[in-house]
N, C-alpha and C positions, 0 to 999 in steps of 0.2 A: 491510416487509413487515411484516402485523401479528403484534402480540404471541401468539405461543402460549403465556407463561405456564406454562413446563410444562420450570420447573426442578428438581421435586423428580423426575419422571419421566427426563428426561437424563439425570440423574444417577442414575440407576437402574439405569440403559442401559448406559451408560456403566460404571457399577461391575460388570455383569454380563459386562465381554468380557474373556475373559482378558487376561496382559499382554500386551502385544503385540508379536506373531510378530518378535523379536529377527534382525539383524544380517546384508544382506545389506551383504560392504565393503566399502561403495562409498569413496571422497572425498570434500571438497565441489566443487563446479561450480564449476570454476577454468576454462572453458576456452569451451565457446561455451553461445548460448542452447539450453534444452532441454539441456544435456551434462551427467553428474555424474560428474565425469570425477576421475580420482589425483592426486595432486600428484608422479609419479612424471616421470621426461622420455620425452614419447612422443611419435611422430612426428604434425603434430598431423590432423588430420582433412578430411577432399577437401570437407566440406559440411559451413561452422560450423552454419548454422540444422537440421541433421538428425540428427549428429556418436551412431555410437556409445557405450555408455560401454564403459567399458575393459572388461577381464576380470583386469589385473592383481593380485597380491594387492595385497593392500593392507596400511596401518600398523596394530596391534593397536588405538591411537589406536578407529577408529572398527567394531569389532567388538559395542558399544554400542547401537551405532542400532537404530533399527526397521528389519525385513528389509518392503524392496518389493517390496510385492503384487500394484503397480495401474500402468497401461501408460500410453505417456504423463503421465506425473506433476511437478511440484515437490516438491523431498520439503517440509519443514517443520520439519524439523533444517538442521547445516552445513552439508550437502549440498543447499543451495534455494537458497547462495550465489552471488550475478552468473548467477544464471540469471531469465529477464524470462516470454518466455510457454511454456509449459507443452513438452515435448518430444517433435517431430513423430516419437523412435526414439520405437520399446516399454517399451526398459528393461531390458523380463522378458518370459520367452515369457506366452502367453496358453493356462491349464488347464484353463477353464470360468469360471465363478460367483465371484465371489471377495466380499467385503466384510470394510473396512477402517477400523477407528477411529481416533481420533487429535486430538490436545489441544495448548492452546495458556495459560500460563497467564504472569505477568507479576505484577510486585510491584515499589513506590518508593520513594525514600528521601525527601521531599522538604525541599531546603536554603534557598528564596527567600525571597527579600526584594525590595519592587515600589515604587515612591512615587510620583507625580506634580507636578503647579503647576496644575490647573483651579479657576477658581473656584469660591466657593458657588452650586446649585442647589438651594433650595429647594424639596422637591414634597409640598404635604400635612407640611408639618411636618420633612420628612427631610431631611441632602443627599446629595442623588445624582448626586455625586460625591465625596464622602468616601466612599476607599480600606475594604476591610476589611480586617480587621485579621489580619495569616496570622506563620506557626511557623513550627518543625522538626519535622518525623513525618511518619509513615506515608500515601499514599494508597491509595483502593480498590482492590484486588484485581481485576486483568481474568482474563475465561479461555473459551476462543472450545474449543468441540468439532467435531470433521469425522467425515462420514463420505464414502468411496469404494466403489461400487459396479461390480467388471467386468460388465459384460452381455454383453457380448461383444467380436473381437474387436480390440482397436480404438479401442470403445465404452467408453463409463465417464460412469456421472451422480457429478458430487456435491453436496454440500448440508453446509455452514459454518451453523455457531448461537453465539450470542454468547446464554455462561450469566450471565455482568457484565462489564457495560464501568461507564463516567461515566457515562455520560447513560441510559440503561436496567440496571437493576439488575436486572429482571426478566431471563424469557432471548430471547430476538424470534430470530429467521430469516434469517442478511444475505441468503444465495445459496440456488440450486440452479437447476444449470443437465447440459444433456448436453455434451461433447466427445467427437463423430467426426473417426477418425483412419483408419478402413476401411473399407471400402461394405461395409452389411449386408445387399449381393448379391455374387455371384460372379460376376459378368458381370466378362470379360474389361478391357470399355473404364472401367468407374465403378472397379476394383483400378488401373488407370494410374494415372488422376485423383486418386485421393487416394493416392499415392505422395508430390503436393505436397500437394494440398489439406487442412484442419483446417475442419471446420462449429464454432458454438456456438453452443446455444441452450436458452435461458429466462432465468431472470433468476440473471445476473454480477455482476459488476465490470466494469466495462470499462475495457476498453484505453483510454483515454487517454494520450498519456504514458508514462516511461518512469518517473519518477516511483514511482507508486503500486506498484511491486517493488522496490520498495526503502525503503516504509515502515511502521511500524508498524499492524498491524491492530488496535483494541482487545486479545487475549489472545498472540497471539503478534507478539512482536518482534527473533526473531530476524537477520531482515534490513537489520534500521534497527541503521547504528554507532553510530547515537548516541541520546539518552533524545528530542529530543519530534522530533516531521514541521517540515515546512518553513509558511512562514508564510501562503501561501494553497494549501490542501491538494486539490490535485485530484482527489479518490477521493465516487463513487459504484455504488448498482447498481441497473440499471433491466435494463428487460425488453425482447427480443429477440433475437439473431443476429449473430454475426460469421463471417465466411469467411475463413482466411489460406488462403495459398499465398505458400512458402517453397519454394527453390532454391539455390545455389550460393554459400550466404550472403546470400543474398537476401530479404526480407518484403515480401508487399504484403495490404493488409489490407482491410475493407469489412464494415459497420456499420451497423446498423442497430434501432433502441430505439424505444418509448414516452415518452421524453423525462425521466421523473419514477421515484420507488426506488418507488410501487404501483402496481400496474395501477389504471386508474379510465378507467369509460365514460358518468360524465354531466361537462358543460360542452365541447361534444366542437368549439365555436367556440370559446375558447383553449382547445386543444389540439395539437400538428401535431410527427409522429415527431423526433426527431431523428437525425444521419448520424455519424458518422466514420467516422476511416479513417487509416492505419497507412504507412508507407512510409521504407524505410531495409533496411542493410544490421548484417551481422556475423562479423569475418573471424579465424579465431588467425592471422597471417600469419609466425610462426614458435613452437616451441614457450615464449617466452616472452612475444607480444609480441599482444596480442587489443585489436581498433579497434572497437566500434560507434557505427550514430551513427542517430538515426531522427527523422522529423518523422510530428507527429500532429495530429490534423484534429479537431474536434466541433462540432455547428452545431443550432441551433434555434429557430427564429422564430419559436414558443409556447408556455408553457407555461406551469401554473398555477401548479407547486411544482419550478420547478426544483434541484437540489440537485451539478450540479458541483462545489460549489466550499462548500456544506455537510453532507455527506450521512456525512460518518463519525459514525457512531452512539458509535465509545469514547471520541470526546473528547479535547482537551491532556492532552498532559503536563502539562501547570503550574496547577495548581489552582488557582484564583482570582486568580488578577496582574493587577489592573489592573479588581479589579471589585468595586463598594462593598457594599454594611455587606448592602443586605437579602444577596447572590450564594447564587444552595444552588449542588454539589456538581451536580447533573443538569441545570437549569433555565439553568446560565452552564457551559457544558462546554465553551466551542472557547475559554475565555481564555489571552490570549497570538496568537492564530489573527487572520485578517484574513480572512472571510469580507463578500466584494466587491457581494453583493445583488440576483448578474442570475435574478431567479427565474424572466423569463420567456423574453425574446430571448438565445440567447450564440453568440457564435462563440466558442472559443477556440483558437490555436494554441502545439504543446510544441515544442520543440528539444530532444534527450538527447545528448549523445557522453559517450561510455564511454571509456579508456584501461586496463588493466592493461596491465604493465611487471612481470615478476616478482612479488613482492610488492605491489606499489607500484598506488592506481586513483583514478585520475579520472570522476567522475559532475558532470553538467553539466545545465541545465537557465532557458531560457532564455524566454516563455510571455507572452503577448499575452489577454488576455479580454477584449470589446468588447461588451456587450450592457446591456439594463433591465428594473428586475421591470415586473408587468403596467401599471401605474400610470402612467406615466413615458415625456413625451413622446421624450428623448432619450437617445443610447443614451450611456455611461461607458467609457468606455475601465484595467483593468488593467495594469500588465508587473511580470512576479518574475522575476530573478536569482539563482540558484545556484550554488557551486562546492563541490565536497567533495571530499579529497582523503583517503586510508588511507593504508597502510603495513600489514601486514600478516607478521610473524616465529615464529621459533621452532620445532620441531616440528607441520608437517604447522595448518602460519599457527592456531598456534592464540592466536596475542594480534593484539595488532593497535592503530594511533595512530589516531585520526582528530581532521578538520579544519573546521567547512563556514563560510561565509558565504552571508547568503539576505538580500535585500534584495525591498521590495514596493513600490509607488507606484502613487496615482490617486484614480478621484473617491470618493466616498462617498455616499448617498442626504444629504443634508442641510447638505451642507458645499461650498461654490461655488469651494475654491480645492481641488490636488491635495494630499492628503494620505500620507506613505512609514510606516516602522518597516525596520527594520535588527537583523538578529541577528548576532552569530556564534556558532561552537558549537567548542568544542575538549573529547578526550576517549578513552576507548578502553574494549577490551573483552577479555576473558579469553574460550573455550570450558573451560569444565573436563570433558566430554564434548560430541561432537558434538548433542546434546539438551541443553545446557547453559553458558548461559552469564552473567559478570555483566562488567558495563558504568559508564563513571560520565563525566559531562559537567559544565562547566561553562558554563553559562549566560548571554548581555548580552547583551538588547534594547530597542530608542532607538523609541518615537514621535515624530514629525514632522512638525511643521505643523500640528497637530490646534490647533483652534478654544479659549479660553480657558475656553466652554459645554458644551468635551466630557471627560467624566473624563481617554482619554487623554493632555491635553496634557500635554507635561510628559513625560510616564510614562515607566518604566525598570521593568525588572528585570529580575534577576540571581542569584545564586546557583549550586548541586551541585544537580546528580539521581544518583539512586542508583540502580539496577535490576538485578535479576536475570529469569530468562528462563528457562520451561522447556517445550521442540515437542519435540513427538514422533507 
């Protein structure tokens, strides 16, 4: 979306809003999609896709969390953990128009070192394969601003702005869309249909895969148990619509978008719509065991600039790793990630299992992306696999330890053979309040089978990251 360049105005507006209304005492979302549930032992809801929020008294730990005033919303703080699609359950009663503001802030300390074995490649007297020297220190702070408005019962509008990110230091609007969970017309047939249907219309973060619900989104890193995102980071915003049907723990979604992060009417011969779908289930088997399995599809026949794997304007958390001496924070914002360059034709499939047994959680990714850029004549294929395990403990699940293994393999433009990247992360975190998280990780990443003419040949980086997060 077009840069608004209105940081000063946005900050002034945010500052003029009184401290957000406090503490609807609700505990972290531990049960079902769209559920903001308690940590107490309760009977599982009959429908995990549309379950009701528990009304039982909760721990005083959650008394500092902002009051939830908007219907059908995923909280941006600890209560949003393990919530995927925005809840079908209203959550709070409709009492008329509501306007709600929120924000997310992050700051990291980076302690990474990198190396490679690439052969020198001198361009204009400069070795383009020589790594930039990096030390240990603070990264650029990032911030998000959220606005949500309740327009009618079951109908809200959302707007997210990036106030400061690695790729854009100026303010950018990320998305703005309608979420419709009830009929605007009091017609019996429509009312019955909307008991099961949700519509999302506008410019939004597309719902391809489940990984985007657990990733760091610029200034909000509450939902990511570690610091870095995945090697192939499927995340973008597009203009279009998605329709959901949810019942008895099952979810089906179909959507269509313009296929690009911006609205464009030029070069119609080079553009086609993108189609996406999602199908799966989310079941709370008993008070301690939850199982979710989702499959997703994204497909477009042609695009001038598709950004399914390059849409993260927040940038990588690993600053300047495996970049050359000309690297800058903005131009090289995705260091450490793989962008496969499928900018025209894309067909992507992602399968995501999620299991929660008491304090233990497992989340997985099995993904294949196939396509090409506009100048290529043959498709290239990338495969990605990831497994993430964590254990939450202490009162209110305030502390956790986590580990993740992630690998991606495929072909890049200009390299005839397959290359691969492997990464493992171990770490943990501590919620000081439902809105404040301190976390740290150790990361080790290696690049395999890159030719000696590529700066990533024999490449690797490792070290520690420490991150503080505030979200409300």
